[in-house]
Structure formats: structure tokens, C-alpha cells
C-alpha positions as CSV (number, residue, x, y, z in Angstrom):
1,M,-229.0,-66.9,-98.6
2,G,-229.6,-69.0,-95.4
3,R,-233.3,-68.1,-95.4
4,V,-233.8,-68.7,-98.8
5,A,-232.0,-72.4,-98.7
6,L,-234.5,-72.5,-95.5
7,G,-237.5,-72.0,-97.3
8,L,-236.4,-74.1,-99.9
9,L,-236.5,-76.9,-97.9
10,L,-239.2,-76.3,-96.2
11,L,-241.3,-76.5,-99.2
12,D,-239.6,-79.9,-100.1
13,C,-240.7,-81.4,-96.7
14,G,-244.1,-81.4,-98.0
15,A,-245.5,-81.6,-94.4
16,A,-249.5,-80.3,-93.4
17,P,-250.3,-77.1,-93.4
18,A,-250.8,-77.7,-89.6
19,Q,-247.2,-78.1,-89.0
20,F,-246.6,-74.8,-89.4
21,H,-249.7,-73.7,-87.6
22,H,-247.6,-71.8,-84.2
23,R,-244.4,-70.8,-87.0
24,A,-244.3,-67.3,-88.5
25,K,-246.2,-68.0,-92.2
26,V,-244.0,-65.9,-94.5
27,A,-240.2,-66.4,-94.1
28,P,-238.8,-63.2,-95.7
29,V,-235.7,-63.9,-98.0
30,A,-232.8,-61.9,-98.9
31,P,-232.8,-61.3,-103.1
32,S,-231.8,-64.4,-104.8
33,A,-230.4,-65.3,-108.2
34,S,-233.1,-65.7,-110.7
35,M,-234.8,-69.2,-110.8
36,T,-236.7,-71.3,-113.4
37,F,-240.0,-72.5,-111.5
38,M,-241.2,-75.2,-113.8
39,K,-245.4,-76.2,-112.6
40,R,-246.6,-79.7,-113.3
41,D,-248.8,-78.5,-116.3
42,G,-245.2,-77.3,-118.0
43,S,-245.3,-73.9,-117.3
44,C,-242.6,-72.0,-116.5
45,V,-241.9,-68.8,-114.7
46,V,-238.5,-66.9,-113.9
47,G,-237.3,-64.8,-111.7
48,P,-235.9,-64.3,-108.1
49,I,-237.9,-65.6,-104.8
50,V,-239.4,-62.7,-102.8
51,K,-240.9,-64.7,-100.2
52,I,-241.2,-68.0,-99.4
53,E,-244.9,-69.2,-96.9
54,P,-245.4,-72.9,-95.8
55,M,-247.1,-74.1,-99.0
56,V,-246.6,-71.6,-101.4
57,V,-243.2,-69.7,-103.0
58,T,-243.8,-65.8,-104.7
59,V,-241.4,-64.9,-107.6
60,R,-240.6,-61.6,-108.9
61,A,-241.2,-62.5,-112.6
62,Q,-241.2,-60.2,-115.7
63,A,-244.2,-59.7,-115.9
64,G,-244.9,-58.7,-112.3
65,P,-245.0,-61.2,-109.2
66,T,-246.3,-64.2,-109.4
67,T,-247.5,-66.9,-106.6
68,I,-247.1,-70.9,-107.1
69,A,-248.8,-72.9,-105.1
70,R,-246.3,-75.8,-103.8
71,R,-248.8,-78.7,-105.1
72,D,-248.3,-77.4,-109.0
73,L,-244.8,-77.3,-108.2
74,L,-242.8,-79.7,-110.1
75,Q,-239.1,-78.6,-110.4
76,V,-236.7,-75.5,-109.9
77,S,-233.5,-75.3,-110.7
78,E,-230.7,-72.5,-110.8
79,G,-228.8,-73.2,-114.0
80,D,-228.8,-76.9,-115.2
81,S,-228.7,-77.4,-111.3
82,L,-232.4,-78.7,-109.5
83,V,-232.7,-76.6,-106.4
84,F,-236.3,-78.4,-105.4
85,S,-237.3,-81.6,-107.1
86,A,-241.3,-82.9,-106.1
87,R,-240.7,-86.3,-108.5
88,S,-238.8,-89.3,-108.1
89,S,-236.4,-89.7,-111.4
90,W,-233.4,-92.0,-112.2
91,A,-232.7,-90.0,-115.6
92,D,-232.2,-87.0,-112.9
93,V,-230.1,-88.3,-111.6
94,E,-227.8,-89.4,-114.4
95,A,-228.3,-86.2,-115.5
96,E,-227.1,-84.7,-112.3
97,H,-223.3,-82.5,-113.0
98,L,-221.9,-82.3,-109.4
99,R,-220.0,-79.4,-109.3
100,Q,-216.9,-78.7,-106.8
101,R,-218.2,-79.5,-103.0
102,E,-221.2,-81.0,-103.9
103,G,-222.1,-84.6,-103.7
104,L,-225.0,-87.2,-103.6
105,T,-226.1,-89.3,-100.8
106,V,-226.9,-93.0,-101.2
107,K,-229.6,-95.1,-99.2
108,L,-229.4,-98.3,-99.6
109,R,-232.8,-100.6,-98.4
110,N,-230.0,-102.1,-96.3
111,G,-229.7,-98.7,-94.5
112,K,-226.3,-97.8,-94.9
113,L,-225.4,-94.1,-96.1
114,I,-223.2,-93.9,-99.1
115,T,-221.6,-90.3,-98.7
116,E,-219.0,-90.3,-101.8
117,I,-218.8,-89.4,-105.4
118,P,-220.0,-92.0,-107.4
119,L,-217.4,-93.1,-110.8
120,E,-220.1,-93.9,-113.0
121,V,-224.0,-93.5,-112.7
122,T,-225.8,-95.7,-115.0
123,S,-229.4,-96.5,-116.4
124,D,-228.8,-99.6,-114.0
125,G,-227.3,-98.6,-110.2
126,L,-224.3,-96.4,-109.2
127,V,-220.8,-97.0,-109.2
128,Y,-217.4,-96.4,-106.3
129,K,-214.1,-96.4,-106.6
130,R,-212.7,-98.5,-103.8
131,F,-208.7,-99.7,-103.9
132,L,-206.5,-99.5,-107.0
133,W,-208.4,-100.0,-110.2
134,L,-211.5,-102.3,-107.9
135,K,-214.4,-100.9,-108.2
136,K,-218.1,-101.7,-106.6
137,R,-221.4,-101.3,-108.1
138,Y,-224.7,-100.6,-106.4
139,P,-227.8,-102.0,-108.1
140,K,-230.6,-99.4,-108.5
141,A,-232.8,-102.3,-106.7
142,Q,-230.7,-101.8,-103.9
143,I,-230.9,-98.1,-103.6
144,V,-234.0,-96.4,-101.1
145,T,-233.4,-93.0,-101.9
146,V,-230.4,-90.5,-103.2
147,D,-229.9,-87.2,-102.9
148,Y,-227.7,-84.2,-104.7
149,L,-226.2,-82.5,-101.9
150,R,-225.9,-78.7,-103.8
151,T,-223.9,-75.6,-102.6
152,K,-226.7,-72.9,-101.9
153,P,-227.7,-70.5,-105.1
154,N,-225.7,-67.6,-105.0
155,S,-227.8,-64.0,-103.6
156,D,-228.3,-61.6,-106.7
157,V,-225.9,-59.6,-105.1
158,F,-223.4,-61.6,-105.0
159,D,-224.3,-62.0,-108.9
160,Y,-224.2,-58.9,-109.5
161,F,-220.4,-57.8,-108.1
162,T,-219.5,-60.7,-109.8
163,Q,-219.9,-59.6,-113.9
164,E,-220.6,-56.0,-112.8
165,A,-217.2,-55.6,-110.2
166,P,-215.6,-58.0,-109.0
167,A,-213.5,-56.4,-106.6
168,L,-216.3,-55.5,-104.7
169,L,-216.6,-58.7,-103.5
170,F,-213.6,-57.5,-101.8
171,F,-216.1,-56.3,-99.1
172,Y,-219.0,-58.5,-99.7
173,P,-218.9,-61.7,-96.8
174,E,-220.3,-64.1,-98.8
175,F,-217.4,-64.4,-100.9
176,Y,-215.7,-65.3,-98.2
177,D,-217.7,-68.1,-97.6
178,R,-217.5,-69.7,-101.2
179,L,-214.1,-69.0,-100.6
180,K,-214.0,-71.4,-97.8
181,G,-216.5,-73.5,-98.3
182,L,-218.2,-73.1,-95.7
183,E,-221.8,-71.3,-98.5
184,G,-223.7,-74.7,-97.0
185,R,-225.5,-77.3,-99.2
186,I,-229.4,-77.6,-99.9
187,P,-230.5,-81.4,-100.2
188,V,-233.2,-82.5,-103.0
189,R,-234.1,-85.8,-103.2
190,L,-233.5,-86.4,-107.1
191,Y,-234.8,-90.1,-106.6
192,D,-236.8,-92.1,-104.2
193,A,-237.8,-96.2,-104.5
194,V,-241.7,-95.4,-102.7
195,M,-243.0,-93.1,-105.5
196,A,-243.9,-93.5,-109.0
197,E,-240.9,-93.0,-110.7
198,D,-241.3,-90.3,-114.0
199,D,-238.2,-90.0,-116.0
200,A,-239.6,-87.5,-118.7
201,A,-237.6,-85.2,-120.2
202,L,-238.3,-81.8,-119.5
203,K,-239.2,-78.6,-121.1
204,C,-240.9,-75.7,-120.7
205,S,-244.3,-74.9,-123.0
206,S,-245.3,-71.5,-124.4
207,R,-248.1,-71.7,-122.4
């Protein structure tokens, strides 16, 4: 799963192709869980990742292997959790439900980083719990970026064992990594004040 995470981060960085001139052009990945790849035109491709290259990702879709260019990708999600996002959306910050061992990293305009889990996400800021009943609110105008720190997606082998043969998880290393909280996390940029904000509701089209 580390290779899947590395590949997703590679897509997320948005670097120019020249930066990868001396690197391996294809990142082979272990079988991943099925994900939904939403393109900018609203169409979606569903399936696990087959391989990731610097500027494209290949998905094992129902109709066969499908290659998607990074510039065409809007979001990638696993279930109701984002794995990649190419837009800046405060609505996505509000909609994200943090699971165990997940969190948010918030950067303020004064350079301060906040890694606590917010008590509340409102339409105009973040609220954090302080001593006893005290609360601290950071207005949206003071926030530069919000990154969602999500756990790495399960491998399809792990998902298969979980659903079909849970007793076999005893023999699978990923089970122990997740049990100990060592599965790692992927930063997903949800909001960036430098970018134009896009809070439109997203839904896969039928095209």
C-alpha cells in the first residue's frame, strides 16, 4: 500500500513533467481497493489502481483498463473519504468525517500550524476546544490551507480477507500495521486560499 500512497502523492504534487525526467516513469503498485475517479467533466471511473505514472493513472474499470490524465482528474475517493482533490473547497472541509487516527492540518496566515481535531467546522471557520468550557475560533479569513490526513487505503487483499475470510487476517502483515496504527496517513489538500474556491456539489454524470 505504500506504493499506492506514493503514487497518489505524486499525482497530488502537480509538478511539471521535467521534474520526473530522471525518475522511474511508471510506479508499479500493489493491488488497491476500488476507488471512484471523478473527472472535471463530471464523468467517473470506478475501480482499483493498476499503475501510476507521473501525469496519468490507469484504473482497472469494469469495461477494461482506463487511463486518466492528471489534468483531467478532479477528485479521487474511497467510499466517502477523499484520497486526492484538485480543487479548493471549504464545502469539502465541512463534509469530511474524520475516522480513527485521522485528522486535519491547518495553516494560518501567521505561519502557525494546527494539528488538533476541530470541535466544529462552520461555514466561516474552525472551532477548537480549549481548557474546560473555553473554545478558540479561527475565522476562515485567517486560514491558508487545510489538509485532510487520512489513513492509507486498504489493499484489495486486506478487504477480501476482512469480508470473506477474516480468520486469515492473522497471517497478513497489513492487519498488524492497522491494529497498531502504523498503516500511515496521506495528506489530501481540501482547501487552499491561493486557489479559486469551488464549493459546487459533485455528482457523477451518466456520460
